[in-house]
PDBQT receptor file of N, H, CA, C and O in Angstrom, charges set to zero:
ATOM      1  N   MET A   1      -4.710  -4.345  -0.084  1.00  0.00    +0.000 N 
ATOM      2  CA  MET A   1      -3.626  -4.034  -0.865  1.00  0.00    +0.000 C 
ATOM      3  C   MET A   1      -3.026  -3.008  -0.356  1.00  0.00    +0.000 C 
ATOM      4  O   MET A   1      -3.687  -1.979  -0.219  1.00  0.00    +0.000 OA
ATOM      5  N   PRO A   2      -1.743  -3.030   0.016  1.00  0.00    +0.000 N 
ATOM      6  CA  PRO A   2      -0.599  -1.975   0.382  1.00  0.00    +0.000 C 
ATOM      7  C   PRO A   2      -0.911  -0.363  -0.309  1.00  0.00    +0.000 C 
ATOM      8  O   PRO A   2      -1.490  -0.314  -1.394  1.00  0.00    +0.000 OA
ATOM      9  N   GLU A   3      -0.612   0.555   0.190  1.00  0.00    +0.000 N 
ATOM     10  H   GLU A   3      -0.141   0.515   1.072  1.00  0.00    +0.000 HD
ATOM     11  CA  GLU A   3      -0.709   1.775  -0.368  1.00  0.00    +0.000 C 
ATOM     12  C   GLU A   3       0.808   1.828  -0.827  1.00  0.00    +0.000 C 
ATOM     13  O   GLU A   3       1.702   1.158  -0.309  1.00  0.00    +0.000 OA
ATOM     14  N   LEU A   4       0.989   2.841  -2.016  1.00  0.00    +0.000 N 
ATOM     15  H   LEU A   4       0.263   3.385  -2.437  1.00  0.00    +0.000 HD
ATOM     16  CA  LEU A   4       2.379   2.962  -2.432  1.00  0.00    +0.000 C 
ATOM     17  C   LEU A   4       3.367   3.351  -1.464  1.00  0.00    +0.000 C 
ATOM     18  O   LEU A   4       4.374   2.649  -1.381  1.00  0.00    +0.000 OA
ATOM     19  N   PRO A   5       3.235   4.445  -0.652  1.00  0.00    +0.000 N 
ATOM     20  CA  PRO A   5       4.130   4.821   0.414  1.00  0.00    +0.000 C 
ATOM     21  C   PRO A   5       4.656   3.477   1.190  1.00  0.00    +0.000 C 
ATOM     22  O   PRO A   5       5.851   3.181   1.200  1.00  0.00    +0.000 OA
ATOM     23  N   GLU A   6       3.848   2.846   1.713  1.00  0.00    +0.000 N 
ATOM     24  H   GLU A   6       2.877   3.086   1.706  1.00  0.00    +0.000 HD
ATOM     25  CA  GLU A   6       4.151   1.676   2.403  1.00  0.00    +0.000 C 
ATOM     26  C   GLU A   6       4.905   0.551   1.762  1.00  0.00    +0.000 C 
ATOM     27  O   GLU A   6       5.534  -0.304   2.386  1.00  0.00    +0.000 OA
ATOM     28  N   VAL A   7       4.787   0.627   0.489  1.00  0.00    +0.000 N 
ATOM     29  H   VAL A   7       4.276   1.321  -0.018  1.00  0.00    +0.000 HD
ATOM     30  CA  VAL A   7       5.517  -0.348  -0.200  1.00  0.00    +0.000 C 
ATOM     31  C   VAL A   7       7.035   0.310  -0.446  1.00  0.00    +0.000 C 
ATOM     32  O   VAL A   7       7.976  -0.471  -0.583  1.00  0.00    +0.000 OA
ATOM     33  N   GLU A   8       7.196   1.325  -0.485  1.00  0.00    +0.000 N 
ATOM     34  H   GLU A   8       6.431   1.959  -0.374  1.00  0.00    +0.000 HD
ATOM     35  CA  GLU A   8       8.181   2.199  -0.900  1.00  0.00    +0.000 C 
ATOM     36  C   GLU A   8       9.070   2.135   0.579  1.00  0.00    +0.000 C 
ATOM     37  O   GLU A   8      10.284   1.945   0.516  1.00  0.00    +0.000 OA
ATOM     38  N   THR A   9       8.510   2.277   1.675  1.00  0.00    +0.000 N 
ATOM     39  H   THR A   9       7.523   2.432   1.726  1.00  0.00    +0.000 HD
ATOM     40  CA  THR A   9       9.139   2.080   2.982  1.00  0.00    +0.000 C 
ATOM     41  C   THR A   9       9.717   0.946   3.136  1.00  0.00    +0.000 C 
ATOM     42  O   THR A   9      10.890   0.938   3.510  1.00  0.00    +0.000 OA
ATOM     43  N   VAL A  10       8.996  -0.326   2.872  1.00  0.00    +0.000 N 
ATOM     44  H   VAL A  10       8.043  -0.319   2.568  1.00  0.00    +0.000 HD
ATOM     45  CA  VAL A  10       9.450  -1.780   2.905  1.00  0.00    +0.000 C 
ATOM     46  C   VAL A  10      10.653  -1.890   1.968  1.00  0.00    +0.000 C 
ATOM     47  O   VAL A  10      11.600  -2.633   2.227  1.00  0.00    +0.000 OA
ATOM     48  N   ARG A  11      10.587  -1.107   0.841  1.00  0.00    +0.000 N 
ATOM     49  H   ARG A  11       9.818  -0.504   0.631  1.00  0.00    +0.000 HD
ATOM     50  CA  ARG A  11      11.708  -1.592  -0.144  1.00  0.00    +0.000 C 
ATOM     51  C   ARG A  11      12.874  -0.783   0.260  1.00  0.00    +0.000 C 
ATOM     52  O   ARG A  11      13.969  -1.260  -0.040  1.00  0.00    +0.000 OA
ATOM     53  N   ARG A  12      12.856   0.381   0.900  1.00  0.00    +0.000 N 
ATOM     54  H   ARG A  12      11.967   0.769   1.144  1.00  0.00    +0.000 HD
ATOM     55  CA  ARG A  12      13.943   1.139   1.303  1.00  0.00    +0.000 C 
ATOM     56  C   ARG A  12      14.613   0.135   2.582  1.00  0.00    +0.000 C 
ATOM     57  O   ARG A  12      15.820  -0.074   2.701  1.00  0.00    +0.000 OA
ATOM     58  N   SER A  13      13.782  -0.301   3.289  1.00  0.00    +0.000 N 
ATOM     59  H   SER A  13      12.801  -0.131   3.191  1.00  0.00    +0.000 HD
ATOM     60  CA  SER A  13      14.312  -1.066   4.452  1.00  0.00    +0.000 C 
ATOM     61  C   SER A  13      14.856  -2.390   3.982  1.00  0.00    +0.000 C 
ATOM     62  O   SER A  13      15.648  -2.921   4.761  1.00  0.00    +0.000 OA
ATOM     63  N   LEU A  14      14.592  -3.020   2.876  1.00  0.00    +0.000 N 
ATOM     64  H   LEU A  14      13.949  -2.588   2.243  1.00  0.00    +0.000 HD
ATOM     65  CA  LEU A  14      14.978  -4.217   2.351  1.00  0.00    +0.000 C 
ATOM     66  C   LEU A  14      16.423  -3.882   1.618  1.00  0.00    +0.000 C 
ATOM     67  O   LEU A  14      17.385  -4.645   1.704  1.00  0.00    +0.000 OA
ATOM     68  N   ALA A  15      16.446  -2.534   0.825  1.00  0.00    +0.000 N 
ATOM     69  H   ALA A  15      15.664  -1.914   0.754  1.00  0.00    +0.000 HD
ATOM     70  CA  ALA A  15      17.592  -2.498  -0.122  1.00  0.00    +0.000 C 
ATOM     71  C   ALA A  15      18.919  -2.629   0.486  1.00  0.00    +0.000 C 
ATOM     72  O   ALA A  15      19.727  -2.741  -0.436  1.00  0.00    +0.000 OA
ATOM     73  N   PRO A  16      19.571  -2.670   1.750  1.00  0.00    +0.000 N 
ATOM     74  CA  PRO A  16      20.763  -2.989   2.232  1.00  0.00    +0.000 C 
ATOM     75  C   PRO A  16      21.076  -4.495   1.997  1.00  0.00    +0.000 C 
ATOM     76  O   PRO A  16      22.252  -4.826   2.146  1.00  0.00    +0.000 OA
ATOM     77  N   ILE A  17      20.274  -5.343   1.688  1.00  0.00    +0.000 N 
ATOM     78  H   ILE A  17      19.319  -5.075   1.567  1.00  0.00    +0.000 HD
ATOM     79  CA  ILE A  17      20.400  -6.852   1.671  1.00  0.00    +0.000 C 
ATOM     80  C   ILE A  17      20.617  -7.178   0.309  1.00  0.00    +0.000 C 
ATOM     81  O   ILE A  17      20.907  -8.352   0.075  1.00  0.00    +0.000 OA
ATOM     82  N   VAL A  18      20.538  -6.394  -0.625  1.00  0.00    +0.000 N 
ATOM     83  H   VAL A  18      20.302  -5.441  -0.435  1.00  0.00    +0.000 HD
ATOM     84  CA  VAL A  18      20.686  -6.713  -1.795  1.00  0.00    +0.000 C 
ATOM     85  C   VAL A  18      22.022  -7.068  -2.141  1.00  0.00    +0.000 C 
ATOM     86  O   VAL A  18      22.838  -6.183  -1.885  1.00  0.00    +0.000 OA
ATOM     87  N   GLY A  19      22.513  -8.181  -2.684  1.00  0.00    +0.000 N 
ATOM     88  H   GLY A  19      21.850  -8.900  -2.893  1.00  0.00    +0.000 HD
ATOM     89  CA  GLY A  19      23.738  -8.876  -2.999  1.00  0.00    +0.000 C 
ATOM     90  C   GLY A  19      24.301  -9.736  -1.821  1.00  0.00    +0.000 C 
ATOM     91  O   GLY A  19      25.436 -10.214  -1.834  1.00  0.00    +0.000 OA
ATOM     92  N   ALA A  20      23.261  -9.913  -0.642  1.00  0.00    +0.000 N 
ATOM     93  H   ALA A  20      22.340  -9.525  -0.633  1.00  0.00    +0.000 HD
ATOM     94  CA  ALA A  20      23.738 -10.820   0.328  1.00  0.00    +0.000 C 
ATOM     95  C   ALA A  20      23.175 -12.236  -0.224  1.00  0.00    +0.000 C 
ATOM     96  O   ALA A  20      22.339 -12.359  -1.120  1.00  0.00    +0.000 OA
ATOM     97  N   LYS A  21      23.795 -13.258   0.484  1.00  0.00    +0.000 N 
ATOM     98  H   LYS A  21      24.474 -13.158   1.211  1.00  0.00    +0.000 HD
ATOM     99  CA  LYS A  21      23.308 -14.603   0.097  1.00  0.00    +0.000 C 
ATOM    100  C   LYS A  21      22.501 -14.950   1.119  1.00  0.00    +0.000 C 
ATOM    101  O   LYS A  21      22.644 -14.459   2.238  1.00  0.00    +0.000 OA
ATOM    102  N   ILE A  22      21.580 -15.828   0.831  1.00  0.00    +0.000 N 
ATOM    103  H   ILE A  22      21.463 -16.227  -0.079  1.00  0.00    +0.000 HD
ATOM    104  CA  ILE A  22      20.608 -16.507   1.788  1.00  0.00    +0.000 C 
ATOM    105  C   ILE A  22      21.312 -17.762   2.472  1.00  0.00    +0.000 C 
ATOM    106  O   ILE A  22      21.669 -18.753   1.833  1.00  0.00    +0.000 OA
ATOM    107  N   VAL A  23      21.449 -17.624   3.664  1.00  0.00    +0.000 N 
ATOM    108  H   VAL A  23      21.158 -16.820   4.183  1.00  0.00    +0.000 HD
ATOM    109  CA  VAL A  23      22.356 -18.885   4.360  1.00  0.00    +0.000 C 
ATOM    110  C   VAL A  23      21.169 -19.856   4.944  1.00  0.00    +0.000 C 
ATOM    111  O   VAL A  23      21.243 -21.077   4.813  1.00  0.00    +0.000 OA
ATOM    112  N   GLY A  24      20.230 -19.307   5.502  1.00  0.00    +0.000 N 
ATOM    113  H   GLY A  24      20.169 -18.315   5.609  1.00  0.00    +0.000 HD
ATOM    114  CA  GLY A  24      19.183 -20.182   5.785  1.00  0.00    +0.000 C 
ATOM    115  C   GLY A  24      17.885 -20.006   5.539  1.00  0.00    +0.000 C 
ATOM    116  O   GLY A  24      17.728 -18.905   5.011  1.00  0.00    +0.000 OA
ATOM    117  N   VAL A  25      16.725 -20.674   5.701  1.00  0.00    +0.000 N 
ATOM    118  H   VAL A  25      16.852 -21.568   6.130  1.00  0.00    +0.000 HD
ATOM    119  CA  VAL A  25      15.298 -20.409   5.575  1.00  0.00    +0.000 C 
ATOM    120  C   VAL A  25      14.824 -21.046   6.954  1.00  0.00    +0.000 C 
ATOM    121  O   VAL A  25      15.413 -21.860   7.664  1.00  0.00    +0.000 OA
ATOM    122  N   TRP A  26      13.534 -20.409   7.130  1.00  0.00    +0.000 N 
ATOM    123  H   TRP A  26      13.056 -19.747   6.553  1.00  0.00    +0.000 HD
ATOM    124  CA  TRP A  26      12.872 -20.773   8.173  1.00  0.00    +0.000 C 
ATOM    125  C   TRP A  26      11.223 -20.742   7.875  1.00  0.00    +0.000 C 
ATOM    126  O   TRP A  26      10.692 -19.904   7.146  1.00  0.00    +0.000 OA
ATOM    127  N   ASP A  27      10.633 -21.638   8.460  1.00  0.00    +0.000 N 
ATOM    128  H   ASP A  27      11.065 -22.318   9.052  1.00  0.00    +0.000 HD
ATOM    129  CA  ASP A  27       9.243 -21.975   7.891  1.00  0.00    +0.000 C 
ATOM    130  C   ASP A  27       8.570 -21.900   9.462  1.00  0.00    +0.000 C 
ATOM    131  O   ASP A  27       9.072 -22.554  10.375  1.00  0.00    +0.000 OA
ATOM    132  N   SER A  28       7.373 -21.024   9.671  1.00  0.00    +0.000 N 
ATOM    133  H   SER A  28       6.965 -20.492   8.930  1.00  0.00    +0.000 HD
ATOM    134  CA  SER A  28       6.729 -21.175  10.905  1.00  0.00    +0.000 C 
ATOM    135  C   SER A  28       5.798 -22.195  10.970  1.00  0.00    +0.000 C 
ATOM    136  O   SER A  28       5.300 -22.616  12.014  1.00  0.00    +0.000 OA
ATOM    137  N   GLY A  29       5.532 -22.646   9.694  1.00  0.00    +0.000 N 
ATOM    138  H   GLY A  29       5.937 -22.304   8.846  1.00  0.00    +0.000 HD
ATOM    139  CA  GLY A  29       4.486 -23.887   9.915  1.00  0.00    +0.000 C 
ATOM    140  C   GLY A  29       3.188 -23.279   9.540  1.00  0.00    +0.000 C 
ATOM    141  O   GLY A  29       2.394 -24.138   9.155  1.00  0.00    +0.000 OA
ATOM    142  N   LYS A  30       2.678 -21.971   9.527  1.00  0.00    +0.000 N 
ATOM    143  H   LYS A  30       3.323 -21.273   9.839  1.00  0.00    +0.000 HD
ATOM    144  CA  LYS A  30       1.408 -21.284   9.037  1.00  0.00    +0.000 C 
ATOM    145  C   LYS A  30       1.412 -20.885   7.699  1.00  0.00    +0.000 C 
ATOM    146  O   LYS A  30       2.418 -20.482   7.115  1.00  0.00    +0.000 OA
ATOM    147  N   GLY A  31       0.280 -20.994   7.197  1.00  0.00    +0.000 N 
ATOM    148  H   GLY A  31      -0.537 -21.322   7.671  1.00  0.00    +0.000 HD
ATOM    149  CA  GLY A  31       0.164 -20.387   5.983  1.00  0.00    +0.000 C 
ATOM    150  C   GLY A  31      -0.052 -19.263   5.760  1.00  0.00    +0.000 C 
ATOM    151  O   GLY A  31      -0.899 -18.740   6.485  1.00  0.00    +0.000 OA
ATOM    152  N   LEU A  32       0.509 -18.522   4.830  1.00  0.00    +0.000 N 
ATOM    153  H   LEU A  32       1.196 -18.947   4.242  1.00  0.00    +0.000 HD
ATOM    154  CA  LEU A  32       0.595 -16.976   4.944  1.00  0.00    +0.000 C 
ATOM    155  C   LEU A  32      -0.324 -16.581   3.678  1.00  0.00    +0.000 C 
ATOM    156  O   LEU A  32      -0.284 -15.373   3.442  1.00  0.00    +0.000 OA
ATOM    157  N   HIS A  33      -0.976 -17.179   2.988  1.00  0.00    +0.000 N 
ATOM    158  H   HIS A  33      -1.009 -18.160   3.179  1.00  0.00    +0.000 HD
ATOM    159  CA  HIS A  33      -2.059 -16.712   2.115  1.00  0.00    +0.000 C 
ATOM    160  C   HIS A  33      -3.341 -17.821   1.813  1.00  0.00    +0.000 C 
ATOM    161  O   HIS A  33      -3.203 -18.774   1.047  1.00  0.00    +0.000 OA
ATOM    162  N   MET A  34      -4.310 -17.592   2.379  1.00  0.00    +0.000 N 
ATOM    163  H   MET A  34      -4.422 -16.817   3.002  1.00  0.00    +0.000 HD
ATOM    164  CA  MET A  34      -5.333 -18.344   2.345  1.00  0.00    +0.000 C 
ATOM    165  C   MET A  34      -4.996 -19.671   2.707  1.00  0.00    +0.000 C 
ATOM    166  O   MET A  34      -5.203 -20.643   1.980  1.00  0.00    +0.000 OA
ATOM    167  N   GLN A  35      -4.363 -19.722   4.079  1.00  0.00    +0.000 N 
ATOM    168  H   GLN A  35      -4.195 -18.932   4.669  1.00  0.00    +0.000 HD
ATOM    169  CA  GLN A  35      -3.925 -21.035   4.787  1.00  0.00    +0.000 C 
ATOM    170  C   GLN A  35      -3.103 -21.884   3.844  1.00  0.00    +0.000 C 
ATOM    171  O   GLN A  35      -3.150 -23.092   4.076  1.00  0.00    +0.000 OA
ATOM    172  N   ARG A  36      -2.364 -21.492   2.831  1.00  0.00    +0.000 N 
ATOM    173  H   ARG A  36      -2.326 -20.510   2.643  1.00  0.00    +0.000 HD
ATOM    174  CA  ARG A  36      -1.555 -22.250   2.097  1.00  0.00    +0.000 C 
ATOM    175  C   ARG A  36      -0.205 -22.083   2.623  1.00  0.00    +0.000 C 
ATOM    176  O   ARG A  36       0.282 -20.969   2.811  1.00  0.00    +0.000 OA
ATOM    177  N   LYS A  37       0.559 -23.456   2.923  1.00  0.00    +0.000 N 
ATOM    178  H   LYS A  37       0.163 -24.361   2.770  1.00  0.00    +0.000 HD
ATOM    179  CA  LYS A  37       1.915 -23.337   3.206  1.00  0.00    +0.000 C 
ATOM    180  C   LYS A  37       2.760 -23.208   2.122  1.00  0.00    +0.000 C 
ATOM    181  O   LYS A  37       2.265 -23.620   1.073  1.00  0.00    +0.000 OA
ATOM    182  N   PRO A  38       4.178 -22.647   2.024  1.00  0.00    +0.000 N 
ATOM    183  CA  PRO A  38       4.999 -22.705   1.109  1.00  0.00    +0.000 C 
ATOM    184  C   PRO A  38       5.706 -24.455   0.904  1.00  0.00    +0.000 C 
ATOM    185  O   PRO A  38       5.956 -25.154   1.886  1.00  0.00    +0.000 OA
ATOM    186  N   PRO A  39       5.890 -24.829  -0.247  1.00  0.00    +0.000 N 
ATOM    187  CA  PRO A  39       6.418 -25.845  -0.147  1.00  0.00    +0.000 C 
ATOM    188  C   PRO A  39       7.879 -25.791   0.490  1.00  0.00    +0.000 C 
ATOM    189  O   PRO A  39       8.617 -24.843   0.221  1.00  0.00    +0.000 OA
ATOM    190  N   ARG A  40       8.251 -26.726   1.260  1.00  0.00    +0.000 N 
ATOM    191  H   ARG A  40       7.652 -27.496   1.479  1.00  0.00    +0.000 HD
ATOM    192  CA  ARG A  40       9.561 -27.021   2.083  1.00  0.00    +0.000 C 
ATOM    193  C   ARG A  40      10.553 -26.962   0.979  1.00  0.00    +0.000 C 
ATOM    194  O   ARG A  40      11.551 -26.241   0.997  1.00  0.00    +0.000 OA
ATOM    195  N   ALA A  41      10.170 -27.875  -0.112  1.00  0.00    +0.000 N 
ATOM    196  H   ALA A  41       9.360 -28.461  -0.126  1.00  0.00    +0.000 HD
ATOM    197  CA  ALA A  41      11.452 -28.217  -1.033  1.00  0.00    +0.000 C 
ATOM    198  C   ALA A  41      11.762 -26.879  -1.724  1.00  0.00    +0.000 C 
ATOM    199  O   ALA A  41      12.967 -26.657  -1.845  1.00  0.00    +0.000 OA
ATOM    200  N   LYS A  42      10.894 -25.903  -2.222  1.00  0.00    +0.000 N 
ATOM    201  H   LYS A  42       9.915 -26.083  -2.123  1.00  0.00    +0.000 HD
ATOM    202  CA  LYS A  42      11.010 -24.744  -2.717  1.00  0.00    +0.000 C 
ATOM    203  C   LYS A  42      12.017 -23.847  -1.752  1.00  0.00    +0.000 C 
ATOM    204  O   LYS A  42      13.003 -23.231  -2.158  1.00  0.00    +0.000 OA
ATOM    205  N   LEU A  43      11.645 -23.900  -0.668  1.00  0.00    +0.000 N 
ATOM    206  H   LEU A  43      10.845 -24.400  -0.338  1.00  0.00    +0.000 HD
ATOM    207  CA  LEU A  43      12.381 -23.151   0.572  1.00  0.00    +0.000 C 
ATOM    208  C   LEU A  43      13.763 -23.296   0.582  1.00  0.00    +0.000 C 
ATOM    209  O   LEU A  43      14.600 -22.398   0.482  1.00  0.00    +0.000 OA
ATOM    210  N   LYS A  44      13.972 -24.678   0.729  1.00  0.00    +0.000 N 
ATOM    211  H   LYS A  44      13.292 -25.407   0.810  1.00  0.00    +0.000 HD
ATOM    212  CA  LYS A  44      15.532 -25.159   0.953  1.00  0.00    +0.000 C 
ATOM    213  C   LYS A  44      16.044 -24.712  -0.581  1.00  0.00    +0.000 C 
ATOM    214  O   LYS A  44      17.189 -24.266  -0.642  1.00  0.00    +0.000 OA
ATOM    215  N   LYS A  45      15.476 -24.780  -1.495  1.00  0.00    +0.000 N 
ATOM    216  H   LYS A  45      14.546 -25.143  -1.446  1.00  0.00    +0.000 HD
ATOM    217  CA  LYS A  45      16.270 -24.368  -2.634  1.00  0.00    +0.000 C 
ATOM    218  C   LYS A  45      16.794 -22.630  -2.755  1.00  0.00    +0.000 C 
ATOM    219  O   LYS A  45      17.590 -22.148  -3.561  1.00  0.00    +0.000 OA
ATOM    220  N   LEU A  46      16.177 -22.074  -1.863  1.00  0.00    +0.000 N 
ATOM    221  H   LEU A  46      15.530 -22.465  -1.208  1.00  0.00    +0.000 HD
ATOM    222  CA  LEU A  46      16.574 -20.662  -1.562  1.00  0.00    +0.000 C 
ATOM    223  C   LEU A  46      17.845 -20.598  -0.976  1.00  0.00    +0.000 C 
ATOM    224  O   LEU A  46      18.602 -19.677  -1.284  1.00  0.00    +0.000 OA
ATOM    225  N   VAL A  47      18.196 -21.509  -0.123  1.00  0.00    +0.000 N 
ATOM    226  H   VAL A  47      17.581 -22.257   0.128  1.00  0.00    +0.000 HD
ATOM    227  CA  VAL A  47      19.817 -21.342   0.560  1.00  0.00    +0.000 C 
ATOM    228  C   VAL A  47      20.865 -21.258  -0.351  1.00  0.00    +0.000 C 
ATOM    229  O   VAL A  47      20.946 -22.156  -1.189  1.00  0.00    +0.000 OA
ATOM    230  N   GLY A  48      21.661 -20.384  -0.354  1.00  0.00    +0.000 N 
ATOM    231  H   GLY A  48      21.595 -19.654   0.327  1.00  0.00    +0.000 HD
ATOM    232  CA  GLY A  48      22.569 -20.223  -1.315  1.00  0.00    +0.000 C 
ATOM    233  C   GLY A  48      22.595 -19.065  -2.517  1.00  0.00    +0.000 C 
ATOM    234  O   GLY A  48      23.568 -18.608  -3.117  1.00  0.00    +0.000 OA
ATOM    235  N   ALA A  49      21.244 -18.771  -2.646  1.00  0.00    +0.000 N 
ATOM    236  H   ALA A  49      20.454 -19.143  -2.159  1.00  0.00    +0.000 HD
ATOM    237  CA  ALA A  49      20.753 -17.684  -3.424  1.00  0.00    +0.000 C 
ATOM    238  C   ALA A  49      21.216 -16.491  -3.062  1.00  0.00    +0.000 C 
ATOM    239  O   ALA A  49      21.388 -16.234  -1.871  1.00  0.00    +0.000 OA
ATOM    240  N   THR A  50      21.511 -15.504  -4.143  1.00  0.00    +0.000 N 
ATOM    241  H   THR A  50      21.372 -15.712  -5.111  1.00  0.00    +0.000 HD
ATOM    242  CA  THR A  50      21.897 -14.348  -3.833  1.00  0.00    +0.000 C 
ATOM    243  C   THR A  50      20.710 -13.476  -4.248  1.00  0.00    +0.000 C 
ATOM    244  O   THR A  50      20.117 -13.623  -5.317  1.00  0.00    +0.000 OA
ATOM    245  N   ILE A  51      20.331 -12.323  -3.091  1.00  0.00    +0.000 N 
ATOM    246  H   ILE A  51      20.812 -12.204  -2.223  1.00  0.00    +0.000 HD
ATOM    247  CA  ILE A  51      19.276 -11.185  -3.757  1.00  0.00    +0.000 C 
ATOM    248  C   ILE A  51      19.820 -10.206  -4.321  1.00  0.00    +0.000 C 
ATOM    249  O   ILE A  51      20.657  -9.410  -3.895  1.00  0.00    +0.000 OA
ATOM    250  N   THR A  52      19.099 -10.324  -5.721  1.00  0.00    +0.000 N 
ATOM    251  H   THR A  52      18.419 -10.971  -6.067  1.00  0.00    +0.000 HD
ATOM    252  CA  THR A  52      19.601  -9.625  -6.611  1.00  0.00    +0.000 C 
ATOM    253  C   THR A  52      18.832  -8.170  -6.617  1.00  0.00    +0.000 C 
ATOM    254  O   THR A  52      19.446  -7.168  -6.983  1.00  0.00    +0.000 OA
ATOM    255  N   GLU A  53      17.470  -8.102  -6.198  1.00  0.00    +0.000 N 
ATOM    256  H   GLU A  53      16.971  -8.916  -5.901  1.00  0.00    +0.000 HD
ATOM    257  CA  GLU A  53      16.877  -7.000  -6.316  1.00  0.00    +0.000 C 
ATOM    258  C   GLU A  53      15.764  -7.144  -5.313  1.00  0.00    +0.000 C 
ATOM    259  O   GLU A  53      15.472  -8.212  -4.775  1.00  0.00    +0.000 OA
ATOM    260  N   VAL A  54      15.055  -5.785  -5.059  1.00  0.00    +0.000 N 
ATOM    261  H   VAL A  54      15.292  -4.917  -5.496  1.00  0.00    +0.000 HD
ATOM    262  CA  VAL A  54      13.897  -5.521  -4.368  1.00  0.00    +0.000 C 
ATOM    263  C   VAL A  54      13.026  -4.795  -4.891  1.00  0.00    +0.000 C 
ATOM    264  O   VAL A  54      11.983  -4.548  -4.286  1.00  0.00    +0.000 OA
TER     265      VAL A  54
């Protein structure tokens, strides 16, 4: 589990993209958590969504 200062650093680095639209998604094909891959249909639904908060 990451420490709070690390989480805050990531939050600050992502803050500039709040309000941006997702124009595309990419899947490396590798599982991120316990070798589970994200469902591609869910990833495709992200296209066109707006990032509202981090």
